FIGUSE-721842 format. One line per 10 residues: their letters; for each residue y, x, z of C-alpha. Coordinates in steps of 0.05 Angstrom, whole numbers. Last residue first. Layout:
N
a> Y,X,Z  ...
***
This chain:
453
adsfvkgpnl> -354,81,-566  -282,74,-591  -245,47,-529  -292,80,-480  -280,39,-416  -281,-28,-453  -274,-32,-529  -343,-62,-539  -373,-101,-481  -445,-93,-504
iglpdfvrvi> -452,-94,-580  -450,-19,-595  -511,-21,-641  -545,37,-605  -536,5,-536  -572,45,-481  -573,110,-520  -503,96,-548  -474,90,-478  -504,158,-461
qrqlewqdeg> -470,188,-522  -403,162,-498  -416,195,-431  -429,261,-464  -365,255,-505  -323,244,-443  -359,300,-407  -342,350,-463  -270,325,-473  -249,329,-399
leealwrskl> -266,274,-350  -197,261,-322  -156,267,-385  -212,234,-424  -203,170,-384  -128,162,-396  -130,116,-456  -186,76,-425  -142,53,-368  -127,-20,-382
mgighegtlt> -188,-42,-422  -238,-34,-366  -229,29,-325  -258,7,-258  -227,-31,-199  -259,11,-144  -231,82,-136  -197,89,-203  -159,143,-240  -183,199,-194
gglrlaarfl> -155,248,-144  -146,323,-137  -71,319,-127  -59,333,-201  -104,274,-218  -62,227,-175  2,251,-208  -30,239,-276  -44,167,-257  28,157,-232
egaadwirpp> 57,186,-297  13,138,-337  36,80,-294  109,97,-307  97,101,-382  58,35,-379  117,3,-342  166,29,-394  122,2,-450  128,-69,-422
vedgdfifnp> 63,-102,-397  57,-168,-434  60,-237,-402  132,-238,-381  172,-207,-324  151,-144,-287  120,-119,-221  79,-55,-220  32,-54,-160  5,11,-131
hlngdgahav> -64,3,-100  -83,68,-64  -153,93,-45  -149,151,4  -213,135,43  -189,107,110  -121,92,81  -147,35,39  -78,32,10  -21,-16,-6
tpisigyare> 36,-3,-54  98,-39,-77  122,-3,-140  197,-18,-151  230,4,-215  287,49,-237  242,93,-279  257,160,-248  271,132,-178  206,93,-175
iraiedfmap> 168,153,-204  195,197,-148  176,146,-95  106,142,-123  101,218,-122  122,221,-49  69,168,-35  19,214,-67  42,272,-24  31,231,39
masrpvsvde> -38,212,14  -61,283,-1  -99,292,65  -141,231,47  -163,262,-19  -135,218,-75  -155,151,-104  -121,108,-156  -119,33,-168  -68,-9,-204
ilttglaama> -47,-82,-200  -2,-97,-260  35,-156,-233  73,-213,-265  127,-236,-217  143,-232,-142  97,-289,-120  39,-253,-154  51,-195,-106  43,-239,-45
phmsrrigll> -18,-272,-77  -50,-203,-83  -29,-176,-15  -54,-234,27  -114,-193,51  -66,-146,88  -33,-202,127  -102,-232,140  -123,-167,172  -71,-179,227
regeapdstm> -93,-251,236  -165,-229,239  -149,-183,297  -110,-238,332  -169,-285,327  -218,-232,351  -177,-215,414  -189,-141,427  -116,-124,416  -73,-62,405
dvaggstrlv> 1,-55,388  29,13,368  98,37,349  81,99,309  111,168,315  51,212,298  37,222,372  36,146,378  -15,142,321  -60,195,352
aairaaddla> -59,158,419  -75,92,385  -135,125,352  -162,147,419  -152,78,450  -184,45,390  -245,90,395  -253,74,469  -248,0,456  -296,1,397
apgdtqitlq> -349,44,429  -404,-9,428  -388,-28,355  -323,-40,319  -255,-10,306  -200,-42,264  -136,-12,239  -74,-41,207  -23,13,189  47,-12,175
aagpapapls> 108,10,137  179,-5,159  237,3,110  276,-55,139  243,-81,203  190,-134,188  211,-205,169  185,-259,215  123,-293,185  125,-347,132
lldhaaalsr> 58,-324,103  88,-308,35  149,-276,66  106,-233,112  64,-211,53  126,-193,12  156,-154,70  92,-114,79  86,-100,4  158,-75,1
admlemvapq> 154,-33,64  88,1,49  22,-28,72  -34,16,99  -105,-5,116  -154,29,163  -218,-11,174  -283,9,208  -247,65,245  -273,135,238
lgaatvaasa> -242,187,285  -253,262,272  -181,281,289  -169,297,216  -184,224,198  -133,198,248  -83,251,225  -91,228,153  -73,157,176  -12,185,212
aaadrvsgfs> 11,222,150  5,159,109  47,120,160  100,175,161  103,174,85  109,98,86  171,103,128  196,83,197  126,69,223  92,7,252
aaiacvrgvv> 22,9,281  -22,-52,285  -88,-41,320  -150,-85,323  -211,-81,368  -280,-110,354  -331,-121,408  -404,-102,410  -460,-109,360  -454,-94,285
lrrlkltagv> -500,-137,244  -559,-96,220  -548,-65,152  -574,-83,83  -593,-44,20  -593,-92,-39  -646,-102,-92  -607,-131,-150  -623,-179,-207  -599,-197,-276
vvglrgesgi> -554,-137,-289  -539,-138,-364  -539,-71,-399  -504,-4,-410  -432,-23,-424  -424,-80,-374  -373,-45,-329  -414,19,-317  -397,18,-243  -470,16,-221
vlstvdlgtv> -512,29,-283  -513,104,-272  -531,94,-199  -593,55,-220  -610,107,-273  -623,160,-220  -665,206,-264  -739,212,-248  -771,191,-183  -723,204,-126
gkvsrhglhl> -737,147,-78  -723,141,-4  -709,78,35  -762,41,-4  -750,-18,-50  -741,22,-113  -695,39,-171  -694,6,-240  -736,-51,-267  -722,-56,-341
lrgdalvldl> -722,-118,-385  -718,-112,-461  -669,-159,-496  -642,-112,-550  -578,-98,-511  -617,-81,-449  -633,-129,-392  -629,-94,-325  -663,-109,-259  -631,-65,-207
glvadrvvgy> -652,-23,-147  -633,5,-80  -560,-17,-77  -515,-6,-17  -486,64,-25  -464,52,-97  -431,-13,-73  -384,24,-26  -396,55,43  -397,32,115
kacllggagt> -343,73,148  -292,84,92  -320,22,56  -296,-30,106  -233,-53,70  -264,-57,1  -306,-21,-50  -330,-45,-117  -372,-5,-166  -344,-47,-223
ainggvtsie> -410,-75,-250  -441,-78,-180  -384,-119,-151  -387,-164,-212  -461,-175,-201  -448,-190,-127  -398,-243,-149  -325,-247,-130  -291,-308,-99  -294,-300,-24
rsapdpawwv> -304,-225,-29  -239,-215,-68  -212,-164,-18  -275,-125,-32  -328,-125,23  -386,-78,9  -431,-78,72  -487,-127,59  -505,-161,125  -562,-171,175
gqealranlt> -578,-215,235  -620,-267,199  -567,-322,198  -517,-267,180  -553,-260,113  -532,-329,91  -459,-318,108  -464,-250,76  -489,-278,10  -435,-332,8
anligpevva> -382,-279,20  -405,-236,-38  -413,-294,-85  -481,-304,-118  -481,-295,-194  -521,-230,-197  -588,-256,-171  -611,-230,-105  -665,-187,-73  -650,-169,0
llddprveli> -666,-106,40  -666,-82,112  -741,-71,113  -752,-114,175  -694,-159,155  -730,-175,89  -691,-226,49  -718,-251,-18  -695,-289,-79  -623,-305,-59
rdmatlslvi> -601,-349,-117  -537,-347,-158  -557,-345,-231  -507,-400,-249  -450,-348,-247  -483,-304,-300  -437,-319,-359  -455,-285,-425  -392,-291,-468  -408,-283,-541
qgpganaaga> -355,-248,-583  -325,-264,-651  -254,-268,-624  -242,-240,-554  -274,-233,-486  -243,-206,-422  -295,-180,-372  -269,-108,-367  -195,-129,-363  -181,-80,-306
lgtgagrvvv> -170,-125,-246  -235,-163,-241  -239,-233,-212  -273,-264,-273  -327,-299,-233  -384,-265,-270  -379,-244,-343  -420,-204,-393  -384,-193,-458  -430,-194,-520
ptrtasairm> -414,-168,-590  -454,-199,-648  -500,-153,-686  -539,-214,-712  -607,-190,-689  -577,-157,-627  -538,-219,-608  -598,-264,-617  -641,-217,-576  -587,-212,-523
thqvddvsra> -583,-287,-516  -659,-294,-509  -661,-239,-456  -605,-272,-416  -638,-341,-420  -705,-310,-400  -672,-279,-339  -652,-349,-318  -594,-399,-315  -550,-367,-368
rvvalprgps> -484,-402,-383  -472,-379,-455  -398,-381,-470  -381,-386,-544  -344,-352,-601  -289,-318,-561  -217,-340,-560  -160,-296,-583  -119,-233,-573  -152,-217,-506
rhgsrdaraq> -112,-229,-443  -87,-182,-389  -64,-212,-323  -110,-166,-284  -142,-227,-254  -188,-238,-314  -172,-264,-383  -200,-289,-449  -259,-325,-415  -214,-381,-390
elaeastdvi> -193,-399,-461  -265,-405,-484  -284,-448,-425  -224,-495,-432  -231,-502,-507  -303,-524,-499  -355,-482,-535  -408,-481,-480  -480,-459,-496  -524,-477,-437
dglesrlrel> -539,-544,-471  -587,-517,-522  -610,-444,-522  -647,-439,-589  -609,-487,-634  -542,-479,-600  -546,-402,-603  -570,-405,-675  -514,-451,-696  -464,-405,-662
vsm> -492,-343,-697  -490,-379,-764  -552,-405,-799
***
């Protein structure tokens, strides 16, 4: 009996082999596609479905790619020939909410925004808010270690997960972490799984650390600068002054102009870069006034509002970045992080690489934590070698400045060739050995993160 016949025999109608499903599973939002269609998509509805699928895969040594909504930007959920796609989008229930303990237990397929809409009814929220929050799953957020606009103040996924339910490659189920605020029993395997991009196991449940809804008003600031370097320096000055806005986003001239064009807004001044900042809580107005003073001292033209609708309109310009870039052509959306004080130098490096390669690299940044998203625009479906060369030089510039290859998108397929340069050979090999402990047969998401693990 073939693998496909066995899947159909034992799992029934949750096995999808339609051309549309197989074709969709080849790609995510990175624009990268696998060289061919996978074997089947298993649409798991329960933990038992996941365990059953993994037991079949282990017995037949068939590779498995775990997939949520497919909104990733590093190719980590792309499936190819001979692989089983294990889709978790139908596992989308909230199993428990405990506002008294500030925790929730959820299945991995629930959308980030859907979860928070439901939590808000009980006066709590889950802090990670990637730009894809309306369409990305909590399981996908955990797999990539997602961040978002609010993470400088409220933390990233790693700060907001207490425990995980994990199905191993052979079908065993582990319960990792704890429900208590504190817990240091044994090694922190929960944190190891967060951001592991499907290499260590299948997350089938998550115990999330919640926060009370923020009380008080929200203030928004838009500050325009003559250059992106000046805007980056101003954002670093805000941090150096000991101020911590909830949101501090930077858009360079090209990305700002593209967003305005997409939204049919008046064109910004040529060369102008913008900081969009939001403060919240009881001290929001005072914090905004102090931040505005720093920005004006740094040469910014500052507008401030406490009107919620206007504040959301300003953030909407930043959130439109991905469709704005897509309107310019095929986009390689990249992700590096540097120390916040090094952001002006990183923008200098981007400008240098633009000149050296004769290309434009529109860039936005979560300026509150030094996470930059350079965008490489090109024609066609395949990334040209010249673009990869420019991207490699940009990655190495970030490393030289004390930064990292990725702040929130992950390594996936697209950055694996540079991973050893950041980790060093000894740590790179140690991490590969850890993967083999969890998955001795190497059937979980092969070729991702560690290209030859």
